[in-house]
DRENROMI-840270 format. One record per residue: x, y, z of N, C-alpha, C in turn. Coordinates in pm, whole numbers, padded with zeros to 5 digits, always signed. Layout:
<pts>
XYZXYZXYZ ...
</pts>
This chain:
<pts>
+00069-00102+00009-00006+00010-00015+00095+00108-00004 +00026+00216-00076+00124+00331-00072+00115+00421+00047 +00216+00487+00078+00212+00577+00185+00217+00729+00150 +00216+00751+00013+00177+00880-00033+00039+00937+00032 +00057+01060+00091-00086+01106+00147-00125+01026+00297 -00028+01000+00317-00058+00909+00467+00034+00957+00563 +00010+00982+00703+00053+01015+00806+00131+00920+00900 +00239+00865+00838+00291+00751+00904+00416+00801+00997 +00425+00937+01019+00521+00943+01121+00470+00986+01252 +00558+01004+01332+00496+01050+01475+00584+01191+01484 +00472+01275+01564+00526+01423+01639+00519+01496+01504 +00484+01489+01393+00475+01579+01265+00325+01635+01249 +00294+01740+01252+00157+01801+01210+00091+01753+01057 -00013+01714+01026-00066+01702+00890-00177+01789+00880 -00233+01820+00739-00333+01868+00706-00393+01757+00659 -00521+01717+00704-00623+01588+00632-00776+01635+00597 -00812+01554+00521-00937+01567+00480-00988+01406+00475 -01104+01380+00557-01171+01290+00577-01300+01286+00499 -01317+01204+00387-01443+01215+00309-01530+01098+00316 -01669+01130+00312-01751+01008+00297-01782+00965+00144 -01813+00826+00144-01810+00787+00030-01924+00869-00063 -01917+00897-00188-01991+00935-00273-02035+01087-00228 -01942+01145-00152-01956+01261-00081-02100+01288-00006 -02161+01186+00037-02301+01174+00093-02304+01282+00205 -02383+01392+00229-02420+01480+00308-02465+01408+00446 -02401+01316+00498-02449+01262+00635-02447+01389+00773 -02352+01453+00779-02323+01542+00879-02433+01694+00865 -02531+01648+00789-02636+01767+00796-02719+01749+00916 -02708+01654+00992-02805+01616+01096-02683+01643+01247 -02761+01724+01343-02675+01730+01468-02629+01583+01534 -02712+01484+01549-02685+01362+01597-02554+01301+01533 -02519+01317+01401-02412+01273+01315-02294+01349+01357 -02313+01488+01372-02210+01573+01399-02137+01528+01552 -02258+01508+01645-02216+01465+01775-02126+01334+01786 -02152+01266+01691-02086+01134+01679-01932+01147+01628 -01921+01244+01549-01767+01282+01494-01719+01351+01629 -01768+01438+01722-01703+01511+01788-01667+01441+01926 -01773+01358+01943-01756+01260+02072-01613+01163+02046 -01603+01113+01888-01489+01056+01856-01349+01103+01863 -01356+01224+01829-01265+01305+01809-01197+01333+01961 -01292+01367+02061-01271+01387+02184-01199+01247+02237 -01246+01146+02225-01188+01038+02228-01067+01013+02203 -01038+01021+02110-00901+01018+02025-00805+01150+02086 -00865+01236+02109-00778+01334+02166-00751+01262+02322 -00842+01214+02406-00796+01200+02551-00726+01019+02571 -00754+00940+02441-00684+00829+02501-00604+00794+02394 -00572+00846+02240-00492+00804+02154-00377+00924+02128 -00373+00994+02172-00272+01105+02174-00294+01211+02027 -00430+01212+02003-00448+01315+01900-00443+01428+01957 -00369+01549+01876-00382+01666+01914-00416+01772+01784 -00538+01828+01803-00580+01926+01719-00575+02062+01735 -00534+02111+01589-00492+02248+01580-00608+02340+01532 -00672+02282+01433-00791+02342+01346-00887+02227+01292 -01006+02249+01283-01098+02164+01254-01231+02238+01192 -01272+02163+01099-01431+02167+01067-01505+02074+01022 -01603+02031+01058-01704+01937+01024-01793+02001+00920 -01788+01961+00768-01879+02005+00702-01961+01878+00650 -02072+01900+00589-02191+01802+00546-02129+01660+00506 -02011+01662+00424-02004+01522+00383-01829+01509+00405 -01778+01588+00470-01623+01587+00527-01584+01637+00650 -01458+01629+00662-01394+01699+00808-01278+01716+00746 -01216+01835+00779-01097+01887+00781-01036+01903+00920 -00893+01857+00931-00830+01845+01058-00692+01898+01015 -00632+01969+01101-00484+02015+01117-00441+01961+01255 -00383+01840+01238-00353+01776+01357-00226+01696+01361 -00187+01610+01468-00072+01525+01485-00098+01436+01582 -00027+01303+01581-00036+01203+01681+00095+01230+01785 +00043+01237+01926+00154+01242+02015+00160+01156+02101 +00282+01151+02206+00313+01042+02308+00319+00911+02221 +00368+00905+02133+00403+00769+02034+00297+00711+01955 +00193+00793+01974+00079+00728+01870+00120+00810+01730 +00070+00703+01636+00107+00737+01489-00018+00781+01437 -00046+00914+01367-00143+00969+01325-00246+00870+01238 -00163+00801+01138-00260+00693+01074-00304+00598+01135 -00252+00555+01256-00311+00468+01329-00463+00514+01401 -00424+00655+01442-00552+00694+01518-00652+00735+01396 -00636+00781+01282-00735+00797+01170-00805+00691+01134 -00719+00565+01131-00765+00432+01093-00862+00401+01212 -00863+00394+01333-00937+00371+01418-01062+00443+01435 -01036+00602+01420-01133+00711+01426-01255+00649+01294 -01185+00615+01185-01291+00587+01095-01373+00460+01126 -01310+00374+01177-01342+00217+01201-01458+00238+01303 -01438+00295+01407-01552+00372+01502-01658+00430+01434 -01609+00528+01391-01733+00623+01334-01836+00541+01246 -01784+00487+01145-01844+00401+01044-01941+00324+01115 -01915+00257+01221-02010+00154+01287-02122+00245+01379 -02068+00339+01410-02150+00458+01504-02248+00553+01402 -02205+00567+01301-02290+00660+01185-02393+00567+01154 -02347+00439+01147-02465+00341+01063-02584+00318+01191 -02499+00286+01307-02596+00262+01412-02698+00383+01445 -02641+00501+01426-02749+00627+01450-02850+00624+01336 -02775+00608+01207-02875+00597+01104-03004+00520+01133 -02966+00369+01204-03091+00311+01204-03167+00321+01319 -03117+00380+01449-03157+00425+01549-03247+00532+01580 -03217+00629+01502-03267+00771+01533-03336+00835+01390 -03422+00903+01403-03480+00944+01280-03409+01003+01191 -03413+00941+01054-03345+00994+00929-03414+00935+00831 -03473+01052+00744-03570+01019+00647-03483+00972+00541 -03370+00977+00546-03284+00920+00412-03266+00762+00443 -03270+00710+00542-03233+00577+00583-03216+00497+00493 -03306+00437+00404-03288+00319+00330-03207+00355+00207 -03205+00476+00160-03119+00490+00060-02975+00534+00090 -02939+00582+00220-02830+00594+00265-02750+00461+00300 -02827+00371+00352-02771+00250+00386-02762+00149+00276 -02851+00165+00157-02807+00099+00029-02696+00130-00009 -02682+00261-00026-02559+00319-00106-02432+00283-00019 -02418+00304+00132-02314+00212+00190-02280+00090+00193 -02415+00008+00164-02369-00134+00146-02314-00169+00000 -02363-00069-00107-02314-00124-00224-02169-00065-00256 -02123+00047-00153-01995+00087-00164-01889+00003-00135 -01917-00105-00075-01797-00204-00028-01822-00351-00096 -01937-00344-00190-01928-00482-00288-01806-00524-00357 -01715-00438-00380-01601-00442-00465-01500-00495-00374 -01499-00458-00229-01358-00479-00138-01364-00657-00129 -01227-00677-00123-01195-00807-00092-01232-00880+00020 -01228-00783+00144-01253-00854+00288-01414-00824+00296 -01449-00894+00367-01626-00884+00399-01646-00778+00470 -01736-00676+00438-01772-00571+00506-01906-00530+00456 -02001-00516+00564-02132-00473+00540-02166-00375+00460 -02120-00215+00532-02136-00111+00501-01973-00026+00482 -01974+00075+00398-01847+00173+00384-01896+00289+00363 -01872+00368+00502-01903+00510+00507-01776+00592+00457 -01660+00563+00474-01553+00685+00462-01508+00635+00312 -01457+00748+00255-01364+00704+00117-01256+00659+00174 -01157+00572+00104-00996+00504+00126-00925+00630+00173 -00829+00650+00229-00731+00739+00261-00779+00837+00340 -00718+00969+00332-00740+01087+00409-00674+01200+00337 -00592+01156+00260-00510+01298+00197-00426+01370+00294 -00343+01308+00350-00254+01355+00451-00161+01471+00389 -00133+01590+00394-00004+01689+00363+00036+01735+00487 +00173+01669+00516+00253+01724+00605+00285+01867+00623 +00276+01920+00737+00299+02058+00777+00449+02091+00790 +00524+02190+00689+00661+02204+00684+00696+02362+00706 +00579+02426+00688+00604+02594+00704+00484+02651+00783 +00541+02771+00839+00424+02863+00897+00329+02922+00834 +00388+02943+00665+00261+02981+00549+00172+02873+00544 +00229+02748+00531+00157+02614+00513+00031+02619+00608 +00059+02642+00722+00000+02643+00863-00124+02747+00830 -00087+02869+00841-00181+02987+00828-00287+02947+00719 -00218+02917+00595-00295+02874+00468-00416+02784+00502 -00355+02677+00566-00464+02567+00585-00576+02610+00711 -00519+02671+00794-00610+02710+00918-00717+02798+00828 -00701+02875+00757-00781+02983+00693-00876+02909+00605 -00801+02843+00551-00907+02747+00455-00999+02639+00549 -00957+02582+00630-01036+02506+00709-01138+02623+00774 -01121+02715+00825-01237+02812+00896-01306+02892+00781 -01256+02889+00686-01373+02988+00571-01432+02850+00467 -01416+02741+00508-01486+02650+00446-01633+02671+00444 -01734+02680+00559-01835+02702+00595-01903+02853+00504 -01798+02962+00521-01799+03074+00463-01832+03067+00314 -01739+02999+00269-01736+02951+00093-01852+02861+00063 -01919+02818+00143-02014+02706+00115-02166+02799+00149 -02124+02926+00186-02257+03020+00245-02324+02972+00343 -02271+02895+00438-02344+02838+00545-02349+02951+00652 -02239+03013+00655-02231+03128+00743-02171+03270+00677 -02184+03356+00745-02096+03482+00698-01955+03493+00756 -01944+03474+00887-01843+03473+00956-01767+03335+00982 -01647+03306+01006-01593+03168+01025-01631+03148+01164 -01625+03255+01281-01653+03192+01389-01795+03197+01417 -01898+03185+01322-02053+03172+01350-02073+03049+01315 -01968+02971+01256-02035+02812+01226-01993+02717+01364 -02082+02692+01409-02047+02605+01566-01934+02481+01557 -01947+02426+01423-01854+02305+01415-01731+02327+01360 -01657+02427+01388-01522+02450+01335-01463+02513+01465 -01294+02523+01442-01220+02552+01562-01212+02698+01539 -01264+02774+01430-01281+02910+01437-01336+02992+01541 -01416+02909+01606-01472+02946+01741-01409+02954+01849 -01325+02837+01854-01196+02851+01975-01124+02967+01934 -01074+02986+01802-00944+03108+01792-01042+03240+01830 -01148+03239+01806-01227+03381+01838-01286+03387+01970 -01244+03262+02076-01257+03272+02217-01393+03257+02224 -01477+03166+02149-01628+03158+02183-01639+03002+02218 -01763+02969+02253-01778+02824+02319-01777+02732+02197 -01730+02588+02216-01720+02500+02129-01694+02374+02198 -01765+02263+02135-01756+02135+02221-01634+02073+02204 -01560+02096+02104-01417+02069+02080-01313+02107+02123 -01229+02085+02173-01102+02170+02215-01008+02137+02151 -00931+02252+02108-00807+02236+02018-00694+02328+02067 -00573+02278+02035-00430+02342+02066-00425+02464+01986 -00457+02582+02029-00444+02685+01966-00299+02766+01939 -00299+02801+01817-00153+02828+01740-00166+02979+01738 -00053+03042+01758-00051+03176+01768+00002+03211+01611 -00100+03230+01534-00094+03260+01362-00075+03413+01333 -00132+03481+01386-00173+03607+01350-00101+03731+01416 
</pts>
């Protein structure tokens, strides 16, 4: 398996994007966003995940992060995707979801070609990790992450989007803690 765009080192920060299969808009529902937040919190507390910037969009998640304390980011993301896949499917099955049948059918068909036995596939393979090497890159990616909801006209200001670390940087309430960088 190729290591291009994989976070296989420790103690280095990466910009990553984790995307749902077919760019399905799973995270339009608050309950599904909470699945992601709780899983990220777990990874922060138990798997050495250090997050500097994040944004949960309707079909993907952006993170500027790294693995610490000997944890490798690729392992953290693998475990995160495995856990959240199961939890997302469980949430679709157990809570109100008008798109239930369509989504479950799509996730089922998305894994028909896989060699290993799997019932549903929620996430696209990989997560396109780009290593952070310069301050310019950090600023550019943090701005990109925070302005994603603005670009999609969800909010006017980055800090108005609750599921983004732009709120942390603006000293506003947020469910997910991040390590603030002195960028500006």
